[in-house]
C-alpha positions in Angstrom: -18.8 -7.6 6.4 -16.4 -9.1 3.8 -16.4 -7.8 0.3 -16.4 -10.3 -2.6 -13.2 -8.6 -3.9 -10.1 -7.8 -2.0 -10.6 -4.4 -0.3 -8.3 -1.4 -0.2 -8.6 1.8 1.7 -6.7 4.9 0.5 -5.6 7.4 3.2 -4.8 10.5 1.3 -6.7 13.3 2.8 -5.0 16.1 0.9 -4.5 14.3 -2.4 -5.8 16.0 -5.5 -8.6 14.4 -7.4 -6.4 13.3 -10.3 -4.3 11.1 -7.9 -7.4 9.7 -6.2 -8.9 8.9 -9.6 -5.6 7.3 -10.8 -5.5 5.1 -7.7 -9.1 4.1 -8.1 -8.5 3.1 -11.8 -5.4 1.1 -10.8 -7.3 -0.7 -8.1 -10.3 -1.3 -10.3 -8.2 -2.7 -13.1 -6.7 -5.2 -10.6 -10.1 -6.3 -9.3 -9.6 -4.6 -5.9 -12.5 -2.9 -4.4 -12.1 0.6 -2.9 -13.6 0.6 0.6 -14.5 3.9 2.3 -12.1 5.0 5.0 -13.4 5.0 8.6 -16.4 2.9 7.9 -15.4 -0.3 9.7 -14.4 -2.1 6.5 -11.7 -4.7 7.0 -9.2 -4.0 4.2 -6.6 -6.3 2.8 -4.3 -3.4 2.3 -4.2 0.3 3.1 -2.4 2.8 0.8 -1.2 5.8 2.8 0.1 8.9 1.1 3.1 10.7 2.7 2.8 14.4 1.9 4.8 17.5 2.5 5.6 17.9 6.2 4.0 14.6 7.2 6.2 12.3 9.3 6.5 8.8 8.3 5.7 7.6 11.8 2.5 9.8 11.9 1.2 8.6 8.6 1.9 4.9 9.6 0.2 5.5 13.0 -2.9 6.8 11.2 -2.8 4.0 8.7 -2.4 1.5 11.4 -5.6 2.7 13.1 -7.4 2.2 9.8 -5.7 -1.0 8.8 -6.0 -3.2 11.9 -4.0 -6.2 10.8 -3.9 -5.3 7.1 -0.5 -4.3 5.6 0.2 -0.7 4.8 1.8 0.5 1.6 3.2 4.0 1.8 2.9 6.2 -1.2 6.0 8.4 -1.3 5.9 11.8 -3.0 9.1 11.0 -4.8 11.7 8.3 -4.9 13.7 8.8 -1.7 15.7 5.9 -0.2 15.8 7.5 3.2 12.0 7.8 3.4 11.6 4.2 2.0 14.0 2.8 4.6 12.3 4.8 7.4 8.8 3.6 6.3 9.9 -0.1 6.0 11.7 0.0 9.4 8.5 1.5 11.0 6.3 -1.4 9.7 5.2 -0.5 6.2 5.0 -3.6 4.0 6.1 -1.7 0.9 6.6 1.7 -0.7 5.6 3.2 -4.1 7.1 6.4 -5.2 4.7 8.6 -7.2 5.9 9.3 -10.7 7.4 5.9 -11.1 5.8 3.3 -13.5 2.4 2.2 -12.3 3.4 -1.4 -13.0 5.6 -1.2 -9.9 2.6 -0.3 -7.8 0.5 -3.1 -9.4 3.3 -5.6 -8.7 3.6 -4.5 -5.1 -0.2 -4.7 -4.6 -0.3 -8.2 -6.2 2.4 -9.3 -3.8 0.7 -7.8 -0.8 -3.0 -8.5 -1.5 -3.3 -11.9 -3.0 -1.1 -14.0 -0.6 -3.2 -12.6 2.2 -6.5 -13.2 0.3 -5.5 -16.9 -0.3 -4.7 -17.3 3.3 -2.0 -19.5 4.8 0.7 -18.3 2.5 3.8 -17.1 4.3 4.7 -13.4 4.0 8.4 -14.1 4.3 9.2 -14.4 0.6 7.7 -11.0 0.0 10.2 -9.2 2.3 12.9 -8.9 -0.3 10.5 -7.8 -3.1 9.0 -5.1 -0.9 12.3 -3.6 0.2 13.7 -3.2 -3.3 13.8 -6.2 -5.6 17.2 -7.7 -6.4 16.8 -10.6 -8.8 19.4 -13.2 -8.6 18.5 -14.8 -11.8 16.8 -17.7 -10.2 
């Protein structure tokens, strides 16, 4: 069943309630519905939290099981270029480091969700933006 709004699933089993609440608020402000995990919803994007001793590959494997064809955005516990590169090389569509401005997460979600929701739009232009934007002034 399709939801009238783009749908997002958050995979953060050990996240504290304040993080879950913050993510729900950000999604709601953007008009993105939060879909329950593991209930057969077809999300437009999955947010997967990397915590503590989690491996990037393990988190992406679990997220891929939930996401199907939907892109996965990895939530990093802190800004770490090694983790970011690892997640992107293993198939994440983008990364957001907790503690950085929320506008960065919103921009990432806009880039990932709405081109998919409109359909037929190439994902190619997003690759540079998702791996660390470098504006060339154009």
